[in-house]
C-alpha positions, 0 to 999 in steps of 0.5 A: 115605847114600852108598857109598864106593869100596870099598863100591861095588866090593863091590856090583858084578859085578866083585867076584864074578869068579873068574879061573883063572890059569896063569902062570909066575913069573919071577925078580927084576926088572931095570932099566928101560933096556930094550926088548921087541918084541911081535908082534900079528896086526892093525894098530890100527883108530885111536888114538881110545880112544872109537871103537876097535872092535877088541879088539886095538886096545883091549888095546894102548891100555890101556897108553896111556889110563886112565879115572877107574877101571881094572880090575886083574888080579883083576877089581876096579875100582881108582882111576885118574884119580880117587882116590875116588868116592861113589855115592848109594844110588839108583844115580843120582848118582856123585861123583868126586874128581880125583887130584892130580898126574895129567899127560897125555903132553904134560905138561899137568895133567889138569883137571876140564874134561878129565874133563867133556869126555871123558865128555860126548864119550862120551855124545854130549851135543852130539846125536850118537850116544853113543860108549859106549852106557851113557853115553846114560843120563847126564843131566848132568856137573857140576864144582863145583870143581877136583877134583870131578866129579858125574855124574847119571843119568836112571835108576839103573844099579848097573853104571855105575861099570865104564863109568868106565874110558872114557879121559880125554883132553885137551879141547885135542886134540879135533881130533886124537884119532884121529891123536895119542894123548894119555893118562895111562897108564904108556906114551905112544905115540910113533909108529905106522906103519900095517901095520908098527909101533907104538912105546910109550915109558915115561911118566916122569911117570906118577902110578902105579907106573912101567913096568919096560921103557922101550920097547915095539916092537909089530910087526904080523904079519898073516901067521900063517906068520911068527909062529913064524919071528919068535919063533924068529929073535929078531925078536919077544920076545912074542906073545899067543894063539899056537896049539897048533901054533905052541907046539909049534914054538917053541924052549926060549927061550920060556916059555908062559903058559896061561889063559882068553882071556875071550871068546865064540867062536862061529859068529855067524850073520846072523839078518837074512838067509836061511837064518839068519832061520829059527830052525830052521836056526840050531838045526840048525847048533847040533845039528851042531856039536861043541865038544869036537871043535873044541877037540881039533883046534885047541887040544889039547883045551883051552878052556872050553865055552860055550853062550851069550854069557857066559864062565866068568870072569863067575862068577855070570852063567855058566850051565853048563847051557846048554852041554848044550842042543845036544849033537851030534845029527845026526838032530835037526839033519837033522829040523830042516832038513827042517822048515825046508824045507832037506831037501837042505841048503844052501850058505853062506859063513863069512867069517873074518879071516885073521890069526886062526889060531884062528878060521880053524881053528875054521871049518875044523872046523865045515865038516867037521861041517856036511857030516854034515847035508848043509850045505856051508860055504864059507870066505872069508878076508879081511883084518882091515880088510875084516872090520871094514867088511863084516861088523861095520859093514855086516853084509854076510855070512852067518856068521863065526867071531870072538871077542867080548870084554867092553868092560867087566867087566860082564854088560851089556857082553856082552849089550847088543849083542843088543838089537834096535836096538843099533848093534853088534848085527851079527848082527841078532838081533831078539827082543822077549822078549830086549829086555824081559828085558834092559831089566828087568835093566839098570834094576833096582838089586836084585842078585839080580833083575839076575843073574836077568834077565841069565841070562834073556837068555843063555837066550833067546840059546841057545834061539833059537840066535842063533849057534853058541856054541863056547868061551872059547878057551885063551890060549897066550902066548909070552914070551922067558925074558929077560922075566917078569911076564906077568899074565892079566886077566879081560878082553882086556888086555895090560899091558906095564907089568908085564913086566920083564927077568930078571936 
């Protein structure tokens, strides 16, 4: 017996998400002959939706590309390039029906061959490294007719549907994927000037609900001091994730939307280098940190404390009790340092991308907190591209403050990166117990067992002090009152198609 699309949605983690939204509503929708200027803190790290690393890139490309399914603002998966899906009861065979009339931005029709190409490209069926780790489980992709795609897995995976939001791209664009964006989304990317601007235009042949605003001009504003000036001066209409201090400086022309950012902010420690290859040292820093103090000083006390690599919006997987494992205890921290051989403390460097004010501010507070246990933290500010290459790719760092997002709305997307041999395990966490627990959770088709297994993974990350977990930061979104319609998603997404001009 097979499960229908609706029944599948009821059985996966997304159905259990509870998302607190604190958005203000606008007036009536205006016309589509309009434009809006959006500010973002960093440039795109490429146009290839399958290889993009930065969450900031992915949230923009959400408007350009679509998968067979896509998330909605309530945390559900909804049909996109596919109109329907059936899944076998054993969780190994997924059969999709291609939606009629879907076009790419170059005007060509989407075919099952394009779908097969996109999925196999992500799976690395040519022998290359899978671009989406979950796709390494794919055994075959078959197209039995002009509208049917069947994916067979090597092993059962009840979360697999969530990964089907991977972008469908034209096979004909294979050689130009990173320089020429061709998707199926409500907006098409018409120009990209590196470090300056990205321009999106409404796609008139979009299969779904059309965008309300014709042109989205995206300005790269890496200088945090220029954000308020750009907003108050009228050069920018919309900026997501402004700081509490910046909110206080904005004019009355702006509506401030407030909600969870849906990310894991932490002082991520490189477990593969001294002194953080010592669990006692890592635990000492956890006892020295005060999450509430960080939130008080950086966001007027607002934020959502976390104690592991999971945020509250993920409902049944979030373990609130882990927040209290390392309540601030200076004496305990000092005792652990003494036991580890660092009675006189040590000096280390926190590398932080300078374009993210919230992470820089958090690093500054941590620096002061660590002084209390005799540890000196030096802050090294770097450009975003440098952070991606040195910290994320090369793992050439000691510690960093950053926020990790869920690439898919699944627990595994937050936890898979800490498996010892994961290509994106940039903190070099290495735990046999974790690897065993994660594998068991990923493979089981029993939802209760999966939930318990992922919770065990979170507990191991906390007990082994893989990093100093801090918060799911509050998001302050500034939108000029000429516009409305902003919606928070339980993921790192900016949905420009929902914005509209207030009449």
